[in-house]
Backbone bond lengths (Angstrom), bond angles and torsions (degrees), N, CA, C in turn:
res aa  C-N    CA-C-N  psi(-1)  N-CA   C-N-CA  omega(-1)  CA-C   N-CA-C  phi
1 X - - - 1.443 - - 1.532 107.66 -
2 X 1.299 116.88 132.92 1.463 120.90 179.99 1.532 110.37 -80.79
3 X 1.316 115.69 166.25 1.463 120.85 176.93 1.517 109.52 -62.08
4 X 1.302 116.28 -38.41 1.471 120.97 179.27 1.533 110.91 -61.66
5 X 1.324 117.04 -46.06 1.468 121.05 178.42 1.527 110.78 -63.52
6 X 1.324 116.37 -41.61 1.464 120.90 179.69 1.531 110.70 -64.66
7 X 1.326 117.04 -35.76 1.465 120.39 179.22 1.526 110.74 -64.98
8 X 1.320 116.63 -39.73 1.474 120.47 178.23 1.528 110.10 -62.71
9 X 1.328 116.55 -42.35 1.467 120.80 178.92 1.527 110.04 -65.12
10 X 1.324 117.31 -41.58 1.468 121.22 179.54 1.522 111.18 -63.52
11 X 1.320 116.97 -36.20 1.462 120.19 179.82 1.523 111.76 -64.44
12 X 1.320 117.66 -27.93 1.468 120.02 175.83 1.521 111.13 -68.12
13 X 1.332 116.75 -33.76 1.460 121.14 179.37 1.523 111.99 -79.51
14 X 1.319 116.83 -35.64 1.460 122.52 -177.41 1.526 108.66 -122.10
15 X 1.328 118.25 84.63 1.466 121.21 -172.81 1.529 114.59 -63.91
16 X 1.324 118.42 -20.26 1.460 120.15 -179.45 1.526 112.77 -82.41
17 X 1.322 117.45 -5.58 1.459 122.50 -179.18 1.523 108.72 -92.79
18 X 1.335 116.16 130.12 1.460 120.93 177.09 1.523 111.52 -79.94
19 X 1.328 115.34 171.91 1.455 120.77 -176.00 1.530 111.88 -63.57
20 X 1.316 117.28 -46.44 1.467 120.25 -178.79 1.529 110.71 -62.59
21 X 1.316 116.89 -43.13 1.467 120.67 179.61 1.525 110.84 -66.15
22 X 1.324 117.49 -38.36 1.462 121.20 178.61 1.525 110.60 -63.84
23 X 1.337 117.61 -41.54 1.465 120.29 178.08 1.526 110.82 -62.00
24 X 1.314 116.45 -41.40 1.464 120.32 179.13 1.524 110.44 -64.61
25 X 1.321 116.76 -43.70 1.469 120.49 -179.95 1.533 111.14 -60.88
26 X 1.331 116.79 -44.25 1.460 120.99 -179.35 1.523 110.58 -66.97
27 X 1.314 116.43 -43.73 1.460 120.34 -179.30 1.522 111.35 -63.25
28 X 1.320 116.69 -43.14 1.470 120.10 178.33 1.527 111.44 -64.71
29 X 1.320 116.33 -39.28 1.468 119.75 178.15 1.520 110.67 -62.37
30 X 1.322 117.11 -39.27 1.468 120.61 178.32 1.526 110.62 -68.07
31 X 1.326 117.32 -39.94 1.457 121.30 179.23 1.523 110.98 -64.50
32 X 1.332 116.88 -39.48 1.469 121.46 -179.45 1.519 113.16 -77.26
33 X 1.318 116.94 -12.91 1.458 120.44 -179.82 1.514 113.93 91.60
34 X 1.327 117.30 7.88 1.466 120.93 177.20 1.516 110.83 -71.79
35 X 1.314 116.81 -27.95 1.452 123.89 177.17 1.525 106.60 -123.94
36 X 1.306 116.87 129.03 1.464 120.22 -179.85 1.521 110.57 -74.47
37 X 1.325 114.68 137.45 1.461 120.02 178.70 1.522 109.36 -135.04
38 X 1.318 114.75 179.11 1.455 119.62 179.37 1.529 112.39 -80.37
39 X 1.318 117.77 -0.86 1.454 122.07 177.57 1.512 114.37 87.87
40 X 1.322 118.14 -6.38 1.457 121.73 178.92 1.521 109.84 -79.16
41 X 1.313 115.11 171.23 1.464 120.47 179.28 1.528 109.79 -120.86
42 X 1.312 114.04 163.46 1.464 123.01 176.21 1.529 111.96 57.24
43 X 1.334 119.03 -134.11 1.457 121.73 -173.29 1.530 113.39 -67.36
44 X 1.318 117.70 -20.46 1.468 120.36 -177.92 1.530 112.81 -84.15
45 X 1.331 117.58 -8.67 1.464 120.35 -178.74 1.517 110.34 -69.64
46 X 1.304 115.94 131.29 1.460 122.62 175.98 1.515 108.99 -128.13
47 X 1.327 116.37 138.59 1.452 122.46 -176.41 1.523 110.44 -105.78
48 X 1.326 115.85 149.08 1.454 121.05 177.13 1.529 108.71 -86.48
49 X 1.330 117.52 122.59 1.469 121.31 -173.50 1.527 114.94 -56.41
50 X 1.322 118.70 -36.53 1.469 119.91 -177.79 1.527 111.27 -67.07
51 X 1.313 117.77 -41.06 1.462 119.09 179.09 1.526 110.02 -71.04
52 X 1.338 116.81 -32.32 1.461 120.03 176.75 1.520 110.26 -65.45
53 X 1.320 117.55 -40.60 1.467 121.12 -179.49 1.519 111.36 -61.74
54 X 1.318 117.48 -42.37 1.462 120.67 179.30 1.526 110.61 -65.14
55 X 1.313 117.26 -41.95 1.464 121.44 179.57 1.529 110.78 -66.43
56 X 1.362 117.04 -39.85 1.466 120.72 178.02 1.517 111.32 -60.70
57 X 1.333 117.38 -42.41 1.457 120.32 178.00 1.524 111.19 -61.19
58 X 1.312 116.15 -40.72 1.463 120.46 178.12 1.535 110.67 -63.24
59 X 1.323 117.44 -43.16 1.469 121.62 179.46 1.534 110.64 -65.72
60 X 1.332 116.43 -40.66 1.468 119.83 179.85 1.520 110.71 -65.73
61 X 1.335 117.34 -42.61 1.465 120.80 177.78 1.522 110.99 -62.70
62 X 1.319 117.04 -41.48 1.462 120.48 178.95 1.522 110.51 -63.69
63 X 1.328 117.11 -39.78 1.455 121.47 179.37 1.526 111.19 -66.48
64 X 1.334 116.85 -42.18 1.465 120.26 178.37 1.528 111.55 -64.98
65 X 1.321 117.26 -38.49 1.463 120.73 176.90 1.524 111.10 -63.30
66 X 1.318 116.95 -40.21 1.463 120.82 178.82 1.524 110.48 -64.85
67 X 1.325 117.32 -40.36 1.478 120.42 177.64 1.521 111.10 -63.28
68 X 1.335 117.52 -41.71 1.453 121.05 178.97 1.521 111.39 -62.74
69 X 1.341 117.01 -39.70 1.467 120.39 178.80 1.522 110.62 -65.49
70 X 1.353 117.09 -39.17 1.456 120.65 179.26 1.529 110.93 -65.33
71 X 1.339 116.19 -39.65 1.469 119.61 -179.94 1.529 111.11 -68.93
72 X 1.312 116.86 -33.52 1.463 120.61 -178.89 1.530 111.71 -74.04
73 X 1.294 116.97 -25.59 1.477 120.81 -176.89 1.504 112.64 -77.92
């Protein structure tokens, strides 16, 4: 899965995130090792869907927690 494809999937989970921001988030996660990739850079980088799914769940949970804190304040 490319970074571009992963960004589209992430945008479904986090609707307030734009496409450019989603690509940056996915790319940074791959660089940090939060999402497993083939180790390549730029257009050749490919992500493993299972590690992306786990990271997406973590991002969605973090986003929902932030919304709950905002509503409580």
